[in-house]
C-alpha positions in Angstrom: 109.4 187.4 84.3 110.0 187.6 88.0 108.5 191.1 87.7 104.8 190.7 87.8 104.0 193.9 85.9 106.3 192.9 83.0 104.6 189.5 82.9 101.2 191.2 82.8 102.4 193.4 79.9 103.5 190.4 77.9 100.2 188.6 78.6 98.4 191.7 77.4 100.0 191.4 74.0 98.5 187.9 73.5 95.3 188.0 75.6 94.2 191.4 77.0 91.3 189.8 78.9 93.8 187.6 80.8 95.7 190.5 82.4 93.2 190.8 85.2 92.7 187.1 85.3 96.4 186.5 85.9 96.7 189.2 88.5 93.8 187.6 90.4 95.3 184.2 90.0 98.7 185.3 91.4 97.0 187.1 94.3 95.0 184.1 95.3 97.8 181.5 95.1 100.5 183.8 96.5 98.9 183.9 100.0 98.4 180.1 100.0 101.9 179.4 98.9 103.7 181.6 101.4 102.2 179.3 103.9 102.9 176.1 101.9 106.6 177.2 101.6 106.8 177.3 105.4 105.3 173.8 105.7 107.9 172.6 103.2 110.6 173.6 105.7 109.4 171.6 108.7 108.9 167.9 109.3 105.3 167.1 108.2 102.7 166.6 110.8 99.0 167.5 110.6 99.3 169.8 113.5 102.5 171.4 112.2 101.1 172.1 108.8 97.9 173.6 110.2 100.0 175.8 112.6 102.2 177.1 109.8 99.2 177.9 107.6 97.5 179.7 110.6 100.7 181.7 111.1 100.6 182.6 107.5 97.1 183.9 107.7 98.0 186.1 110.7 101.1 187.4 108.9 99.7 187.8 105.4 96.0 188.1 105.9 93.1 185.6 105.4 93.8 182.9 102.8 90.4 183.4 101.2 88.1 186.3 100.7 85.1 186.4 102.9 82.5 184.0 101.7 84.8 182.3 99.2 86.5 179.7 101.4 84.6 176.7 99.8 85.5 177.9 96.3 89.1 178.4 97.3 89.3 174.9 98.9 87.8 173.5 95.7 90.6 174.9 93.7 93.2 173.4 96.0 91.6 170.0 95.9 90.9 170.1 92.2 93.2 169.3 89.3 95.7 171.9 87.9 94.1 171.3 84.4 90.7 172.4 85.8 92.2 175.4 87.7 93.8 176.7 84.5 90.7 176.1 82.4 88.5 178.0 84.8 90.9 180.9 85.3 92.0 181.9 81.8 90.6 182.7 78.4 93.6 182.3 76.0 94.4 178.8 74.9 98.1 179.8 74.6 98.3 180.9 78.2 96.4 177.8 79.3 98.9 175.6 77.5 101.9 177.4 79.0 100.6 177.2 82.6 99.5 173.5 82.3 102.9 172.6 80.8 104.6 174.4 83.7 102.5 172.6 86.3 103.1 169.2 84.6 106.8 169.3 85.6 106.0 167.8 89.0 104.7 164.6 87.3 101.0 164.1 87.8 98.8 164.4 84.7 96.6 167.5 84.3 93.4 165.9 85.5 94.9 164.4 88.7 93.0 165.4 91.9 94.4 167.7 94.6 97.1 169.1 92.2 95.7 172.6 91.9 98.7 174.1 93.6 101.1 172.6 91.1 100.1 175.5 88.9 99.5 177.8 91.8 103.2 177.5 92.6 103.7 179.8 89.6 103.0 182.7 92.0 106.2 182.0 93.9 108.3 182.6 90.8 107.3 186.2 91.1 108.6 186.2 94.6 112.0 184.5 94.2 112.5 184.1 90.5 114.4 181.1 89.0 118.1 180.5 89.6 121.0 178.7 87.9 124.4 177.9 89.5 127.2 179.5 87.4 128.9 176.7 85.6 125.9 174.4 85.7 123.9 172.5 88.3 127.0 170.4 89.1 128.6 173.4 90.6 126.0 173.4 93.4 127.1 170.0 94.6 130.7 170.9 94.1 130.2 173.9 96.4 128.4 171.7 99.0 131.3 169.2 98.9 133.9 172.0 99.4 131.8 173.3 102.3 131.7 169.9 103.9 135.4 169.5 103.6 136.1 172.9 105.0 134.3 171.9 108.1 136.3 168.7 108.6 134.2 166.3 106.5 135.4 163.8 103.9 133.8 163.1 100.6 134.5 159.6 99.2 133.6 159.3 95.5 133.3 156.2 93.3 132.2 154.2 96.3 128.8 152.6 95.7 127.3 151.3 98.9 126.6 147.6 99.0 124.8 147.5 102.2 124.2 149.3 105.5 125.8 147.7 108.5 123.2 146.7 111.1 123.9 145.3 114.5 121.2 144.7 117.2 118.7 146.4 115.0 120.8 149.6 114.8 122.6 151.1 111.8 126.3 151.4 112.6 127.9 152.2 109.2 128.1 151.1 105.5 130.1 148.7 103.4 131.0 149.7 99.8 130.9 147.4 96.8 134.7 147.1 96.9 134.6 146.0 100.5 135.5 149.1 102.4 133.8 149.6 105.7 132.8 152.9 107.2 131.5 153.0 110.8 129.4 155.8 112.2 127.2 156.8 115.1 124.4 157.7 112.6 123.7 156.8 109.0 121.8 159.2 106.7 120.7 158.0 103.3 120.1 160.4 100.5 119.2 157.5 98.1 115.8 156.5 97.0 113.7 155.1 99.9 113.3 151.7 98.2 117.0 151.5 97.3 117.8 152.3 101.0 115.3 149.9 102.6 115.1 147.1 100.2 118.6 147.2 98.9 121.0 148.6 101.4 119.1 147.6 104.6 117.8 144.3 103.1 114.6 142.5 103.4 115.9 140.4 106.2 115.8 143.4 108.5 112.3 144.4 107.7 109.2 142.7 109.0 106.7 141.3 106.5 104.3 144.2 107.0 106.9 147.0 106.5 108.5 145.1 103.6 105.1 145.0 101.8 104.5 148.7 102.5 107.9 149.8 101.2 107.4 147.7 98.1 104.0 149.3 97.5 105.2 152.9 97.5 104.1 154.4 94.2 107.1 155.0 92.0 105.1 155.2 88.8 106.1 154.4 85.3 108.6 157.2 84.6 107.4 160.4 83.1 110.0 162.1 81.0 113.4 162.0 79.2 115.9 164.7 78.3 118.5 165.5 75.6 121.5 167.6 76.5 122.7 169.2 73.3 125.8 171.2 72.2 124.5 173.4 69.4 126.1 176.0 67.1 123.6 178.7 67.9 120.6 179.5 70.0 117.0 178.8 68.8 115.4 181.7 67.0 111.7 181.1 67.7 109.3 182.0 65.0 106.8 182.9 67.7 109.2 185.4 69.3 111.8 186.5 66.6 114.7 188.4 68.1 113.2 188.5 71.6 116.1 189.5 73.9 114.8 187.7 76.9 113.4 184.4 75.5 116.6 182.5 76.3 116.9 183.7 79.9 114.1 181.4 81.1 112.4 178.1 80.3 110.9 177.8 76.8 107.6 176.0 76.9 107.1 174.2 73.5 103.6 172.8 73.7 101.0 174.5 71.5 97.8 173.5 73.3 96.4 171.6 76.2 94.9 169.0 73.8 98.4 168.4 72.4 99.6 167.5 75.9 96.6 165.3 76.5 97.5 163.4 73.3 101.0 162.8 74.8 99.4 161.6 78.0 97.2 159.3 76.1 100.2 157.7 74.4 101.9 157.4 77.8 98.9 155.6 79.3 99.1 153.1 76.4 102.8 152.4 77.2 104.1 154.3 74.2 106.4 157.3 73.9 104.4 160.4 72.7 104.1 160.7 69.0 104.4 164.5 69.5 106.2 165.2 72.8 105.7 168.3 74.9 109.1 169.9 75.3 110.7 172.3 77.8 113.8 173.9 76.4 116.6 175.5 78.4 119.4 177.5 77.0 121.7 178.2 80.0 124.7 179.3 77.8 122.8 182.5 77.1 123.1 183.6 80.7 126.2 181.6 81.7 129.1 181.5 79.3 130.9 179.1 81.6 128.8 176.2 80.3 130.0 176.7 76.7 133.3 178.5 76.8 134.1 177.9 73.1 131.4 180.3 71.9 128.9 177.6 71.0 125.8 177.0 73.1 123.9 174.4 75.2 120.4 173.4 74.6 118.7 171.1 77.1 115.3 169.8 76.1 113.2 167.9 78.7 110.1 166.1 77.3 107.1 164.3 78.7 105.3 161.8 78.9 107.6 158.9 78.3 106.9 155.6 80.1 109.7 153.6 81.7 108.0 150.3 80.9 107.1 150.3 77.2 104.3 148.3 75.6 104.7 145.3 73.3 108.1 144.3 74.6 109.9 147.4 73.2 113.2 148.2 75.0 114.4 151.7 75.6 117.9 150.9 74.3 116.4 150.2 70.9 114.4 153.4 70.6 116.2 156.1 72.6 117.8 157.8 69.6 114.5 157.7 67.7 112.7 159.4 70.6 115.5 161.9 71.1 115.2 162.9 67.4 111.5 163.5 68.0 112.3 165.9 70.8 114.9 167.8 68.8 112.4 167.8 66.0 110.0 169.8 68.2 112.7 172.4 68.8 113.2 172.6 65.0 109.5 173.2 64.4 109.5 176.1 66.7 112.9 177.3 65.7 113.7 176.3 62.1 117.2 177.7 62.3 118.2 174.8 64.5 118.1 172.3 61.6 121.7 171.0 61.1 123.0 172.9 64.2 123.4 170.0 66.5 127.0 169.4 67.4 126.6 166.5 69.8 124.2 165.3 72.5 123.7 163.2 75.6 120.5 161.3 75.6 118.8 160.3 78.8 115.8 158.0 78.4 113.9 157.0 81.6 116.0 153.9 81.7 119.2 155.9 81.3 118.1 158.2 84.2 117.6 155.1 86.4 121.0 153.7 85.4 123.0 156.9 85.9 121.3 158.6 88.8 119.7 155.7 90.7 116.2 157.2 90.1 114.1 154.1 90.1 111.9 153.7 87.0 113.2 157.1 85.8 111.1 159.1 88.3 113.1 162.3 88.9 110.8 163.0 92.0 111.8 159.5 93.4 108.2 158.6 94.2 104.9 159.9 92.8 103.8 163.4 93.8 100.2 162.4 94.3 98.4 163.8 97.3 98.4 160.5 99.1 102.2 160.5 98.9 102.8 164.1 100.0 103.3 165.7 103.4 103.0 163.3 106.3 102.3 160.4 103.8 105.7 160.7 102.2 107.2 158.2 101.7 105.1 156.4 104.4 103.5 157.8 107.5 105.8 155.8 109.7 108.9 157.2 108.0 107.7 160.7 107.3 109.8 162.2 110.1 113.0 161.3 108.2 113.5 158.3 110.6 113.3 154.6 109.8 112.4 151.6 112.0 116.1 150.9 112.0 117.6 152.9 114.9 120.3 155.3 113.8 119.2 155.3 110.1 117.7 158.5 108.7 116.3 159.4 105.3 117.0 162.8 103.6 116.2 162.4 99.9 113.4 163.5 97.6 111.6 160.4 98.7 110.7 162.4 101.7 108.7 165.6 102.3 108.5 167.9 100.4 109.7 165.9 97.4 111.9 166.6 94.4 113.4 169.7 92.8 116.7 171.5 93.4 115.4 172.6 96.8 117.3 170.9 99.6 114.3 171.1 102.0 114.2 167.4 102.7 117.9 167.4 103.7 117.5 170.5 105.8 114.5 169.1 107.6 116.3 165.8 108.2 119.3 167.6 109.6 117.1 169.5 112.0 115.5 166.3 113.2 118.9 164.7 113.7 120.3 167.6 115.5 117.4 167.7 117.8 117.7 164.0 118.5 121.4 164.2 119.4 121.4 167.5 121.2 122.3 166.9 124.9 119.5 167.5 127.3 119.6 170.2 129.9 120.4 167.5 132.5 123.5 166.2 130.6 121.9 163.2 128.9 122.0 162.4 125.2 
């Protein structure tokens, strides 16, 4: 729940000893993440991040209790798996929080990922949101807003390359040969797609070319099935619960269960028993299923993009999709035989449809060495590229993926600052 007290009440029904643990956990991470949220909304520099965190301490009080700064820093620099293990007693609560934290990509024992689970504290501040009619309605609204302010949206126009003259970006050419000239070019595509594909290796020096090629994209980490179903899941663990379908449903029974899935992933195999996150948006938004049926989206991890032993995703995508739906059936037996139709998106499908290289929905890995001023590379972390007039604005940039818009907002502020006429009339 967004309401902390209701959440504590529900935790108390499963693990009374964890009520105080969860309250302490939220108190600790809430102060940190109010500052982190501010750093997400500015271009990343070491000085800027320190300044925003300092402002947060003045506004919200000291980040750590007196005498506990080293222990606090250890949590931040530790793994989210360790943070959860140390903080809670119940294996069920541990499993839920680890699975929630895993949505950013890194595995539970990855260093400097403690705040991936600490971000849970912000859900009690802002809650979770869903655009009425589905996520696509958000982009539709953005397109209408752009058009209302004199812009033009050109669809079905894949970019072939960015026009570059005298080391400056001056426009783009589409696959069908149309040319669009501009004073500035802003790419919301993957950084490697932009620099290696649209700009082209011939415009990058050998050093920069190698650095862009070496950005860690990873080996995918999940797949999703988007299902039309006859009815909502009735979970045996929460029969008749009136609120269960209002939020994400975390279908992973234990931390060990998730580690087994990670183990399969590391071997290049889809998980034998996938961890699943189910979403039933039709419960809160009838516009997504107007005929009275329901939607069930089930995201699962960990699924490698590159499979071992020469296996190809096109040959196993349905088999792996059935495994995911099978997990839903285990938790909610009423779903057997209730599937009307589905869209399967394997890591390869995600790459093909959305241009997310190697199926990474965060564009590039969310490791500490690719966050903040290191994302996607230090020399491009300010949303600018070595090509004059070409800016980046995608999830390849700080602060990364998610339906957030912060990277685009930060890029826009950088661009506006650059083009704003000076006090002396210059540009």
